[in-house]
N, C-alpha and C positions, 0 to 999 in steps of 0.2 A: 415666888411668882407674884407679879403685880398685874391686876386686871383693871383696866380703865374702861368705864362705861361712857356712852355718848351722853346719857342723861343721868340725873341724880334723883333720889327720893325727894319729893316735893316739887320737882319741875313739872311744868305743864307742857303737854305735847298734843298734837293733832293726830287722830287715828280714825280708821273706819271701824265702828262698832255698831252692831245691829243695822248694818247696811246704810249708815249715814256718817258723815264727818262730824266728829265730836272733839271738843277740847277737854282733856282729862288730866288729872294730876297723878303723877307716878306715886304709888303707895308702897311699892316693894320692887326688889330686883332679885332675879334668880339667875345663877350662872351654872351651866352644866357642861361637862366634857362629853363630846360626841365621838372622839377618836384620838388616837395618838400616832405620831410619826417617829419611827426608829431608824437608825443607820444600820449598816450591814453587820456591825458587831452587837447590835441589840441595845445600843445606848439611846435613851429617850431624847429626841430632838425637840419636839413641840407637841402641844395639845391643840385640838380643834375644839373651840368652845362656842357655846350659844348663850347669848344674853337675852333674857326676856324681862319685860317690865310689867308689873302688876298694876292694872288700871282700876281695880275695884269691881265688885259684883261678879267675880269669877272671870273677868276679862284679862287676858294676857296679850302682849304684842312684842315682837322682836324688833331689833334695831331698824330693819328696813321698812317696817310698817308704822314707825313713829316719825313725826315731822315737827319742826319748831313752829311752823306757821301753817295756816289753812291754805294759803296760796301754794306752798311747796307740796302739800298733800295733794291738792287738785292737779298740779302739774305732773305728778307721778302716775296718775290714772290713765 
């Protein structure tokens, strides 16, 4: 299985942390499986995964909470 992330370690993203927009560097990435899909015979078809980015100081954000620019973050609000 190959898992591709939207961002890489070392990339900078914009996210809401401590109730304000901040530009932060991604320091780590965690991938978790949240569920599986099987066919009628029990064969595994796919995994539902979650990708989270570690932004430092205990702050994590998922794909939908990280943006490449401040403008895109503000448009999402």
